[in-house]
Steps between C-alpha positions, in 0.01 A plus 500: 500500500632840411500771750415849379558845638412838381742783417349861472659762299320834455169347605536228240514146625714219349494135605829326587503121477751392768723198494463253782813524707612622848576847379148565373341356809709732713421796281127435529530523877628855455214623302364769447824680393508850365829616348686734275683296241808655334599449141824321409668463165195596309357141536382454855337641813645405833442550881678363803253375760583507879438131567721240326347221311627129461672462155508231240735680257578374159689638206260652250590499135229743374276738690163554344295824527244430786729276712488552868814400681699528825853612475705414819275436774312829526486680165166465313538547127241545228636499135366692212733398229627169380882438494772237556665496844767317698350604841328258729161569652228315691189470265199643672237518226378682187258782423217358291406813303847587381377741224277694743791503745741642232245787430498625854857425610672839483830403360806681625322623812399406843163352554266446794343148523313294755491125523201341661265199494 
């Protein structure tokens, strides 16, 4: 069974399908979260959360727009461009409506989002 949470950006809701792992179970316990996500490298939004999450890191060959990942044990990352990478992440999930997300994600600037059930 897939667990889903909601990400709200500018009063618009997006469903995120979460992976079933220790990281996502721990993240759900922290919801709701409201945060300002900073832009990095013109391809991602990130935010360091206060509570550390368990990790299941793996090397990712290619990031896809709409991926939701954990970098280290406390950095939530939403990607809005696809690109090859050699970094390792813990996979958290994926935004279901990637096209809608790409329309509201303000590339190259910080955004305010909330994650909730």
